N, C-alpha and C positions, 0 to 999 in steps of 0.2 A: 198590878204593875202596868207599865206602858204598853207592852205587847198585848196583854189581855184586853186592854181598853181599845186598842186599834183593831184587834180581831173582832170584838163585839160591834164596833162601829162599821166594819166591813160587812159583817153579817146583816146589819140593819139596812145597808145600802144595796145589797144584791137585788132585792125586788125592784128598786129604781132602775138598775142596769137592765134587768130582764124585761122590764115593761117600758123602756124609754120611748119607743115608738108610740105607745098608747098615751103616755104622758105628754109627749110633744104635740100630738094631734089635738089635745085639749087646749093648747096655748093659743093666744090670739095670733092670727096670721102675720100681722105687721107689728113686730116687737121693737121698732126703732126707738132708741133712747131720745131724750130731749135734744134740742138743737144747741147752737152756740150759747155759751154763757160763762160768767166768771164770778167766783166768790172771792172778792178781793182780800178779806181778812184771813182766809184760809189759803189763798193762792191756789185755787183749784179751777182749772179751765176745762170746758167741754166744747168740742167742735164736731159738727156733722155736715156732710155734704148735703146740699139742698135737695137732691134727688135720692136720698138714702145712701146706700153704699157704705162709705167709711164713716166711723164714729171714733173719736179719740177723746180720752180724758187724761189730764196730766196734773200732777200735784207739785207745788213748791212747798211753802209753809215751813214748819219747824219739826224737830223731833221731840216736842214736848206737848203735843196736842192730846186731847182726850182720847183714850183707847189707842195711844200712839204705837206705831210701828216705825222703825228707822227706815223711812222710805221717801225722803226728800228727792224729788225729781222722777218719781215713778209714774208710769202711764199704763193705760189699757187701750187696746184697739179692737174694734169690732168691724166686721165687713158683712153687710146684708143681715145684720142681727146675730151673727155668729162670732164668737170670740176668736181672735187671731193671736194677740199678745195679752196675757192675763197677769193679774197680781194674785199671789197664792192665798190671800185673805188670812183667815185664822183657823186653827184646828179647834177642837172642842175646848171650851174654857175649863181651866182647872185652878187650883189654889196658886200654882206657879205663875199663871197669867197675871195675877193681881199682886204678886209679891215682888217688890222692887229688887230683892236679892237674886231672883231667878228670871224675871220677865225677859231680859235681853239675852238670856242663854237659849231661849226657845227659838227654833229656826224661823218660825213664822213672824217673829218680831224683828229679825235682823236684816240689814240691808243686803247682805250677800245672797239672800234667798228671794229678793225682789228683783225687778229688772233695773238694778242700780249697779254702777261699776264698783268693784273692789280695787282700790288705788294703792299701789305699792304694798299690797298685803293688808291694807287697812279698810275696814268697813266704816259706815257712818256711825256716829255715837248718839246716844240719847241725851236730851236736855235742851232747854230753850236757846242755849248758845250755839247749837248746831242747827242751822237753818239755811234756807235759800236766800239769795240776795238779788237785787235788781230784777224783780219779777215784772214782766211787761205782757199785757194782753192787748192785742190789737184786732179790730174787726172792721172790714169794709164790705161793700156789696159783693165783692168777688173773692175775698180771702179772709182767713182768720188765723192768728198765730198766738202762741204763748211761749215765752222763754224765761229762764231763770238760771242764775249761777248757783250751782250746788256745792261749790268748793268749801263753803263754811259749814257744811254738814259733816265734815271730816275733821279729825284732830290735825294739828300742824304737822305731825310726823308723816302724814300722807304725802306731804310735799306739793300740795296744790296751790297755785296762785289763783287759778280760775278754772271752772269747768261749766261751760254754758250748754244747757240743754234747750233745744228749740223744736217746737212742733208747729207745722203749718198745714 
């Protein structure tokens, strides 16, 4: 059952917790992610300060992508290579992960468990019709920004005309 699976997973991870300092010492000293960039078809932007420091990645896109999570507008932020705001990612894959009847009942797939707003009690919905609009990536010598309107990632019952998310 689910509890037994989580318990076994925890037991496997205890050595990682107990030996974290040893593992971290083996990592490269400078673990900075790549610099600014934009994947237009996926509406994924990455931004990094020239001297290190902050790194941000943000996603527009749709809720019908391969290995989809309902996470239009989600972002991650690192500072000096350390996570500050994260995305929960995915738990261990199971049959439910790939079964359309259950996939979006899993907390890791739902927008309410990403850094996405729940609007009037409504989470984002799955499907190509639920997507970001008006995505804009801009880069200059001194600044970089990405913005998108995430209102279309919600059903009309959420009551959104627009919800623009912007990162600079």
